[in-house]
C-alpha positions in Angstrom: -83.9 18.6 -129.4 -81.3 15.8 -129.2 -81.1 13.4 -132.1 -78.9 10.3 -132.2 -77.8 8.3 -135.2 -77.3 4.6 -135.1 -75.5 2.8 -137.9 -76.1 -0.7 -139.1 -74.9 -2.8 -142.0 -77.4 -4.7 -144.2 -76.5 -7.5 -146.6 -78.3 -8.3 -149.9 -77.4 -11.5 -151.7 -79.3 -10.4 -154.8 -79.8 -7.1 -156.6 -82.5 -5.0 -155.0 -84.4 -1.8 -155.5 -86.2 0.5 -153.2 -88.9 3.1 -154.0 -87.2 6.2 -155.4 -84.1 4.4 -156.7 -83.3 5.1 -160.4 -82.0 1.6 -160.9 -81.5 -1.7 -159.0 -78.5 -1.8 -156.7 -76.1 -4.8 -156.9 -75.8 -7.4 -154.1 -73.5 -6.5 -151.3 -73.2 -4.9 -147.9 -74.6 -1.4 -147.4 -74.4 1.0 -144.5 -77.7 2.3 -143.2 -78.1 5.2 -140.7 -81.2 5.6 -138.6 -81.9 9.0 -137.0 -83.8 8.8 -133.7 -85.2 11.4 -131.3 -86.0 10.8 -127.6 -89.6 10.3 -126.5 -90.4 12.0 -123.2 -91.3 9.3 -120.7 -91.5 9.4 -117.0 -89.8 6.1 -116.0 -87.4 5.4 -118.9 -85.8 6.8 -122.0 -87.2 5.7 -125.3 -86.3 6.6 -128.9 -88.4 7.1 -132.0 -87.0 6.7 -135.5 -87.5 9.8 -137.5 -85.4 9.0 -140.6 -83.3 6.4 -142.3 -80.6 6.7 -145.0 -78.8 4.1 -147.1 -75.2 4.8 -148.3 -74.6 4.1 -152.0 -72.7 2.4 -153.5 -72.1 -0.9 -151.5 -69.3 -0.9 -149.0 -67.1 -3.0 -151.3 -67.5 -0.8 -154.4 -64.5 1.4 -155.2 -66.2 4.5 -156.5 -65.0 8.1 -156.1 -68.4 9.4 -155.1 -70.9 8.2 -152.5 -74.3 9.4 -151.6 -76.7 9.0 -148.7 -80.3 8.4 -149.9 -83.3 8.8 -147.6 -85.4 5.6 -147.4 -88.4 4.3 -145.6 -87.5 1.7 -143.0 -90.5 -0.4 -143.8 -89.4 -0.6 -147.5 -85.9 -1.6 -146.4 -87.3 -4.3 -144.2 -89.5 -5.6 -147.0 -86.6 -5.7 -149.5 -84.4 -7.6 -146.9 -87.3 -10.1 -146.4 -87.7 -10.6 -150.1 -83.9 -11.1 -150.5 -84.0 -13.7 -147.7 -86.8 -15.6 -149.5 -84.9 -15.6 -152.7 -81.7 -17.1 -151.1 
C-alpha cells in the first residue's frame, strides 16, 4: 500500500503541551509530518490521514538530539486553537 507524508510547520506563540508530553514545549515553530494512505475511489483520488508526528525540539532550538513524537491531529488542532485565543 502506498503511503505519502506531507510536512507542515505550526507556530505556537506560547508554551504548549499535548497528551503524552512529559513537559510543556516552549513557544516556536515546529515541523509536523502527516502520514496518509489513499482511499479507493472510482472517480478521484482521496487520502486519509493515518498518523501525525511532531518534531521536537522547535526548529530554532540548537540541540544535538531530535525526536519525532506521535500525536493526535485533533489534539494538535485544539492546542493551536487555544494558543490563538491566548494571543
